[in-house]
C-alpha positions in Angstrom: 83.6 -123.4 -73.7 79.9 -122.7 -74.4 79.0 -124.0 -71.1 81.3 -121.4 -69.5 79.6 -118.9 -71.5 76.0 -119.8 -70.8 76.7 -119.9 -67.3 78.3 -116.4 -67.4 75.1 -115.2 -69.4 72.7 -116.5 -66.8 74.9 -115.2 -63.9 74.9 -111.8 -65.5 71.1 -112.3 -66.2 70.3 -113.0 -62.5 72.6 -110.0 -61.0 70.8 -107.3 -63.1 69.1 -105.1 -60.9 66.3 -102.6 -61.4 66.7 -99.3 -60.1 64.0 -98.3 -58.1 62.7 -94.7 -57.1 62.7 -93.9 -53.1 58.8 -93.1 -53.4 58.3 -96.8 -53.3 59.7 -97.3 -50.0 58.3 -94.4 -47.9 56.3 -91.2 -48.3 58.8 -88.3 -48.4 56.0 -85.6 -47.2 55.4 -87.8 -44.0 59.1 -88.0 -43.2 59.8 -84.4 -43.8 56.5 -83.4 -41.7 57.8 -86.2 -38.9 61.2 -84.6 -38.7 59.9 -81.0 -38.6 57.6 -81.9 -35.7 60.5 -83.6 -33.7 62.6 -80.6 -34.5 60.2 -78.5 -33.2 59.3 -80.8 -30.2 63.2 -81.0 -29.3 64.2 -77.5 -29.7 61.3 -76.3 -27.5 62.7 -78.8 -24.9 66.1 -77.5 -25.1 64.9 -73.9 -24.8 62.6 -74.9 -21.8 66.0 -76.8 -20.0 68.0 -73.5 -20.6 65.3 -71.2 -19.1 65.0 -73.6 -16.2 68.8 -73.4 -15.7 69.1 -69.6 -15.9 66.2 -68.9 -13.9 67.5 -71.2 -11.3 70.8 -70.0 -11.3 69.6 -66.4 -10.2 69.2 -66.2 -6.5 67.0 -63.3 -4.8 69.2 -61.5 -2.3 69.6 -57.8 -1.4 73.3 -57.4 -2.0 74.9 -57.4 -5.6 76.4 -60.7 -6.8 80.2 -60.9 -7.3 81.3 -60.0 -11.0 81.2 -63.2 -13.2 78.5 -65.0 -11.2 75.1 -64.9 -12.2 73.2 -61.7 -10.9 71.2 -61.1 -8.0 67.4 -60.8 -8.3 66.1 -57.8 -6.2 62.6 -57.7 -7.3 62.2 -60.8 -9.1 61.6 -59.4 -12.4 64.7 -60.7 -14.1 63.8 -64.1 -13.0 60.5 -64.1 -13.9 60.7 -62.7 -17.5 63.3 -65.3 -19.0 61.0 -66.7 -21.9 61.9 -69.1 -24.8 60.0 -69.1 -28.2 60.4 -71.2 -31.3 61.0 -69.3 -34.5 59.6 -71.3 -37.5 61.0 -69.4 -40.1 64.4 -70.0 -39.1 63.7 -73.5 -37.3 65.6 -72.1 -34.1 64.8 -71.2 -30.5 65.5 -68.0 -28.8 66.0 -68.2 -25.1 66.3 -64.8 -23.1 65.0 -62.2 -20.8 62.3 -60.3 -22.3 62.7 -56.4 -22.6 60.4 -54.6 -20.1 58.2 -51.6 -20.9 61.2 -49.3 -20.2 62.3 -46.4 -22.6 65.9 -46.2 -21.9 68.3 -48.9 -20.7 69.5 -52.4 -21.7 70.1 -54.1 -18.2 69.6 -57.8 -19.2 72.4 -57.5 -21.8 74.6 -55.2 -19.6 74.4 -57.9 -16.9 75.2 -60.8 -19.6 78.0 -59.2 -21.4 79.0 -56.2 -19.3 78.3 -52.4 -20.5 76.4 -49.6 -19.4 72.7 -49.0 -18.6 70.4 -45.9 -17.4 69.1 -46.5 -14.1 65.8 -44.6 -12.9 66.2 -43.7 -9.3 63.7 -41.9 -6.8 59.8 -41.6 -6.8 57.6 -40.1 -9.6 58.3 -36.3 -8.8 62.1 -36.9 -8.0 62.9 -39.2 -10.5 66.6 -38.9 -11.9 68.4 -41.1 -14.4 71.8 -42.1 -14.0 74.2 -44.0 -16.3 75.8 -47.1 -14.5 78.6 -49.5 -15.7 78.1 -53.0 -14.9 80.8 -55.7 -15.0 79.5 -58.9 -16.6 77.3 -61.3 -14.7 76.3 -64.1 -17.1 73.7 -66.2 -16.8 72.4 -67.1 -19.9 75.6 -68.3 -21.7 76.5 -70.6 -18.5 73.1 -72.1 -18.8 73.3 -73.1 -22.4 76.7 -74.4 -21.5 75.5 -76.6 -18.7 72.4 -78.1 -21.0 74.4 -78.4 -24.4 75.6 -81.9 -23.5 71.6 -83.0 -23.3 70.9 -82.2 -26.6 72.1 -84.9 -28.6 70.1 -87.3 -26.6 66.8 -85.4 -27.5 67.1 -85.8 -31.0 68.0 -89.8 -30.7 65.1 -91.8 -32.1 63.2 -89.0 -32.3 61.4 -89.2 -35.8 59.1 -92.0 -35.8 
């Protein structure tokens, strides 16, 4: 019986484990910094992919596009002024058309979701404002939907 007890004591002595803090295994600040850097890089890539897809969906032509399809670009401004930016505070990326220097009207939002906006027509002396109703011609939402399946691959093995 004593032999069994001594073996049990030896076994319990061998199985005792010491708890060790995680600081001994890796530098926490380095890991957090590497993850933040990878997140910024990958969100910026995702923003660039969405911007490229949105720009390529807008065709340059004279006529209006059909409701439900991406809008036509008559002057090229809508296509040229789609940007993306990384927001460090919120750790997000914002992609969309930039508001031009206009006092009235919200044409890009009206194109994406439908609604009304103010259109200025005529030359300097004969300018007149006219409110027009626009049916939805989404271009940002479909660009996000098209690029979304690629996003998980961006984050795979990104922290090194």
